[in-house]
N, C-alpha and C positions, 0 to 999 in steps of 0.2 A: 249436505254441501252448506250448509249454515254455517259451519265451524270454520270454512275459509272466507267468509265475508270482511271478516276483518282479519287484515294481513298478522298483526302482529298476532293474534291467538293461535295462527298456522304456526307462526314462528315458534310459538310456545309450545304447542304439541308437538314440534320436531324436534325439539330439546328434551322434550322429557319420554319421547321413545326408547324403548330398550329394544324392543326386535322389530327382525325386519316384514315380519306380517304387519305391526303399526306404522310403520313408516310406508308402506307399499299402499296402505288403505288411505293414508294422508296424500299421498301422490295421486292416487285415483281421483279422489275428492277435487284436487287441483285441477288435472286435465277435464275433468266434467264441469269444474268453474268456467275454465277457459273458453269452451265450447258454449256454454251458457253467456258469458260476458260478450263474447262476440256477437252472437243471435241480437241479444239485448243492447247491444252497442255502447256497454260500458267499457271503455277504451284502459281505463284506470285498472277495473279489476281484473281485466285480461291481461295486463303485464303482471300484476300481483302473482295472478293464478302462475302465468308462465316461470314468473321465479319461484313461487316455491314447489312447483312439479321440478325443475332444475337442485332446488335444495333438496327436497327428497329422494330424487334420484342419486345424489351425491351421498346422503347419508345410508343410503340402502348399502351403498359400496363399503362404507365406513365399517358397518357392521356387519357383513362377510368377513372384511378380513381382520375385526376384533374377534369373531365368535368363529371363528372356523370349526369349534368342537359343537357347535348349536346351529349352524348355519342362520343364526340371528334368532331362534330361539330358545328363550331361558328359560330356567326352572318352572317360571310362572306361566307360561304359555304352555299350549296343546301337548299332552304325555305321548310321546314316541311309543309306535307300536313295536311287540318284542316278537322272535322268530319263534316260532311254536315247534318245540319239537329237536331244536338244534343246537341253543344258546340262551344262555340266561341275559346275554347283552343286548341291550335294545338297539332299535335300526333309528340311526338318524335322519331326521325328516332333510329330504331335499331344498332346491331352491323353487321347484314346481311346485312343493306343497305351500309352497309362501306365494305363490301366484305369480313367480318371476321367472318369464323365459331367458331364452341366452341373450337376447336381443338386448331387453333390460338391463340383463348382468352383467353386459360387456360395457354399456353405457354408464351403469352404476361404479364399476370400478376407472373408467376412465376418469369421469369425474373425481373419483376419490383420488386417484392420484396425483392430482393440481396440488401445488401449493394453495394457500389461503389467496395469495396477491394473485394467482394464474384464474383462481374458480371465477373472484369475483371480477375479475375480467370481462371471462365469460357472460356471467350473468348480467351485468352493466350491457355488452353488447346484445345480448338477448332482450333485454326491454328497450334499448333503441330500435331492434327490428323490429317488436311488436309496434312500438308508438309510430314507428315510420310507416306502416303498412294502413296502421288506422288514419294518420294521415292523408293518405293515397284513396282510402274509404272514402273519409269525409269528402278529400276535392270530388273523388268521383260524382258522389251524390249530390253533391252542387253543381257540379256540370248537367247531369241530368234532369236536374229542377229548371236548370237555365234554358237546357234543350225542349223541355216541357212547355215553358213559358213561353219560347218563340214558336213553339209549333202550336201553343193556342191564339196566338197573334196572328200568326198565317192563317187560320180557320176562322177568324174573324174578317179577313179581306175576302172581299168580293172577286172575282174574276171580273175584268173589264167586259163591258156589254158589246163592244166595236165587232162585228166581224173579220177575222182573218184570212188569209190564203196562206198562208205560212206560218209556223210555228217551231221553234228548236225548243225541248223540255229538257231539262236536267235534272230528274227528279234527285232527291236528298234520299236515298235508298239506305235503309235499314240493314246491316249485317250482322251476322250472329258472332259473337267474341267467345272462346274457351279460356280466357284466364284474365287474372287480374290487368296483366299488362297488357294484353289485347285488351280490354274495356278502355284503357286509358289512351289506346291510340287509335280508338275506334272513330269512325265518321261523326258519330251522338257527340266527339267533344268539339267538335267544329262547327255545327249547325245542325238544327233540328230535323232530325231524321224523319220519315214516314215508312208505314207497313205497304206491304204487297196491296192490300185490301185499299189503303187510302188514297195512294196511288193510283190504281183502277177508279176508285170515285171520283176523281177530278173530273170536274165540269169541261173537258176537252172537247167533246164533241161537239156541244153547246156553243162553243166560244169559235169554233172554227166555220167558215163558209163551205158551202155543198160541195164546191171544188177547194179542195184544200190539199196540203201538205204537212207532214210533220218531220221531224229531224229527232228522234228519241237516243239521247246520250245512255248507254247500260254498258254495266260492265259484267265482265265473264260469268261471275257466278248467277247471275240474274238472265242472260242467254236462255236458259230453259222456261222462263215464264212473258219473256216477250210477246209471245203470240195471247196471250191472257189479257195484257195490258193495250193490244191495240184492237180486238176484240170489244172488249171493255168502251174505249173511244169511237168505234165504229171506223176505223181503219185499216187497209189492207198492204200487207208487207210488198215490197219494193226490192229495195237493195240497200246493203251496207258497206259503210266507208269504217275501216281500222286505222285508228291512230296508236301510229308507233311512239311512246311517250320518250323511247332511247336512256330509260332509268328503270332496272326491276325494280316492283314493289313486292307484296304478299303473295301467299298462295299456299295450297294442301297439294297441288299435283306440279304446278309450274308457279315460279317467280313471274307475276303478270309483271307484265310490261305495255299492255294494250287496251283502250278502251272501244268502243264502236258507239257509230252514229248510225241506227236503224233508220231506214227512209219508208215513209211509208203514205200512202194517197187515196184519196175516194173521189168520185165524182168526176175520174177524166181529167184530173189534174195532170197538165203536159209536162215530161220529161226534157231537162237541158236540150237545147239543140245540139245537133251532131258538132263534134272540133271545140265546144266549151266543158266537158266534162273534165274532172281529174281526174287520178289513180283513184283507187278505189284502198290504196296503202299511204296513208300521209304521215309523214315524220317529222315531229318538231317536239323538241326535250320539253317535260313537263315543268311548270315553277309551282306556285302557290297552289296548294290544296285546292282540290276541285275545279281548280282553272280551266278552262276550254282554249284553245287554239279561235284566236280572232282570224286567222286567216280563211277557217271555214265561211265563218260569216260573211267575208268580203267576199267570195267564190257565188255563197247564195245570193249575194248584192248584185251582181254582175250578171247571173242568169235570170235574174226575178227581180229587176230592178224598181218595180212601179207598183208591188200589189202589196196590200199590208201585211207586216211582220210584228212577230211577236215573241219574246222569249221569258219563256216560265222558270221561275227562279234562276233570274239573272244574279250571276254575284258581282258586283261593279258598277262602274256607271253605264248607264243605258247606251247603246250603240245610235247614232245620230240615223233617223229615219224607221227607228222600230219601236216598237213599246215595249214595257218587259212587265214582270209581275213577280214579286216573293218578297221576302225578310231582308234580302242582301242588297236589290237591286239598289244600286245609285241614283243621284237627280234625276228627276224625268220619269221617275215611275208612275206609271199609268193607271195602276191598280189604286 
């Protein structure tokens, strides 16, 4: 692979190659070098290797066309076999003998059929695509570092010492992504996320009074671990409100359009008075990323007006009469 470290050396080797197997060897090295460059984050080398791969592929196509009688293997190459007992004529080597499968042969012929300007346009687009992908990777890495920095700052903050009777918790769930595009759209790019173990380890139990209620905002992928979190926080599930966001999001089985507020209590915390309850299905069009309906908090204020209340991971200005904790809580943060 060292021959391809220098771009000009690889180009010279291609120009001097006379056999398909020679060019195939250069192409293989370019493929390997591209993979190495990606791992080592050498984006310039990755773009050079991608270009050399295309130029080698085109050269294979040209040699196939020019040397049909030998399929790219001239007299200086390996000697062809003879048919024993049948004829004195040699058996011509095949493309497979040079390690070229049908897919590569077809790609080589297609590139060789382009005129010079058309091919250079293809090469230019390839380099631009590699550079664009590199910028995306760098941007993602920067966002990941920002997320880590935010999480470190959050970890350095101590939870308030006051005891609260009501808490609304909107954890920064860390979700699995399956592609670079998915990574770019993930919650990690909006705020510092936390793993399930980190969320369970939050000192929620110590923060709450002996008789208390929590409202845990949870998305569909995490419904299955809801009981783990409640057990870790020493609360018992009571009910659930479903928020219809009116706008479909993403999902594997369904396009998720809902989020849930899980209600859990301990110490005999009282339920709302009869007639003050709201429907378990709340409909309001979602707005900015992760923002929750203020109307839910207004309802809580109406049924529990005088008890100490706090929002954990509040995003935006602190609500009057509430305490708040989190990186994105606005003025009035009590942490």
